[in-house]
C-alpha angles and dihedrals in degrees: 000000000000091000089055090051090049091052092048092049091048091049091050092047092048104037108018116030121072113243091218107042102012095231121138093227096112136136124206122214134169122234113183103314096332126094112222122203113206119190113223091199103051103010096239118152126206134172118234119213100162127105123195 
């Protein structure tokens, strides 16, 4: 069960939570071959290169 929790936490950190403000108010979009996470709360943008 702890491995499942670790995967869920990693997924949330990578694909849900904003790297700047930590809020889950993010939107994912794809530009070329890069996934961009845009925070709806603070406006920060980050590229995501990780796969789980």
